[in-house]
C-alpha positions as a printed NumPy array, in Angstrom:
array([[  1.316, -28.669, -24.318],
       [  2.983, -28.183, -20.869],
       [  5.413, -25.65 , -22.372],
       [  2.539, -23.56 , -23.718],
       [  0.913, -23.61 , -20.294],
       [  4.168, -22.46 , -18.658],
       [  4.409, -19.54 , -21.082],
       [  0.816, -18.582, -20.28 ],
       [  1.447, -18.731, -16.524],
       [  4.549, -16.553, -16.93 ],
       [  2.585, -13.984, -18.934],
       [ -0.201, -13.841, -16.374],
       [  2.281, -13.49 , -13.497],
       [  4.125, -10.72 , -15.338],
       [  0.858,  -8.902, -16.093],
       [ -0.145,  -9.059, -12.416],
       [  3.278,  -7.8  , -11.293],
       [  3.229,  -4.921, -13.781],
       [ -0.344,  -4.011, -12.798],
       [  0.629,  -3.99 ,  -9.117],
       [  3.598,  -1.73 ,  -9.84 ],
       [  1.469,   0.649, -11.929],
       [ -1.077,   0.901,  -9.096],
       [  1.763,   1.591,  -6.658],
       [  3.076,   4.4  ,  -8.864],
       [ -0.412,   5.899,  -9.231],
       [ -0.844,   5.816,  -5.449],
       [  2.535,   7.489,  -4.983],
       [  1.571,  10.215,  -7.487],
       [ -1.73 ,  10.816,  -5.689],
       [  0.117,  11.065,  -2.393],
       [  2.542,  13.59 ,  -3.878],
       [ -0.427,  15.589,  -5.191],
       [ -1.961,  15.667,  -1.721],
       [ -4.943,  13.434,  -2.485],
       [ -3.787,  10.781,   0.01 ],
       [ -2.027,  11.308,   3.31 ],
       [ -0.524,   8.685,   5.567],
       [ -0.907,   9.315,   9.287],
       [  1.009,   6.282,  10.548],
       [  3.705,   6.385,  13.168],
       [  7.172,   7.19 ,  11.873],
       [  8.373,   3.621,  12.565],
       [  5.623,   2.012,  10.44 ],
       [  6.725,  -0.274,   7.603],
       [  5.208,   2.097,   5.06 ],
       [  7.623,   4.884,   6.01 ],
       [ 10.7  ,   2.821,   5.087],
       [ 12.523,   3.695,   1.853],
       [ 11.4  ,   1.437,  -0.958],
       [  8.381,   0.099,   0.913],
       [  6.613,   3.453,   0.882],
       [  5.927,   2.908,  -2.815],
       [  3.511,   0.107,  -1.917],
       [  1.726,   1.983,   0.88 ],
       [ -1.549,   2.378,  -1.014],
       [ -1.723,  -0.98 ,  -2.805],
       [ -0.989,  -2.978,   0.353],
       [ -2.791,  -1.046,   3.094],
       [ -2.403,  -3.669,   5.82 ],
       [ -0.571,  -3.689,   9.112],
       [ -0.206,   0.075,   9.304],
       [  0.494,   1.496,  12.762],
       [ -2.045,   4.257,  13.254],
       [ -2.112,   6.335,  16.425],
       [ -5.059,   5.053,  18.485],
       [ -6.139,   5.397,  22.074],
       [ -6.86 ,   2.449,  24.382],
       [-10.365,   2.   ,  22.986],
       [ -9.087,   1.422,  19.451],
       [-10.472,   4.749,  18.257],
       [ -8.138,   6.931,  16.149],
       [ -6.887,   9.864,  18.199],
       [ -8.177,  12.435,  15.736],
       [-11.689,  10.919,  15.607],
       [-14.531,  13.043,  16.963],
       [-15.26 ,  12.269,  20.599],
       [-11.987,  10.458,  21.249],
       [-10.559,  12.909,  23.771]])
């Protein structure tokens, strides 16, 4: 029975990994089509080769340009 459970866990982990990769590729295609745009600083992790693939499925810790009040610089009223 433990061997069957191990096989099941491996299948689930593989399905999650493949799903994550498919979502990353879809996000990359949408970015190439102009649907999404990334306005991070050039030194953000998502601008690095290889990591940019996962920009839209792991949208955390991006470095967006903001002023001292935490408002994005291009937001209305953020002069």
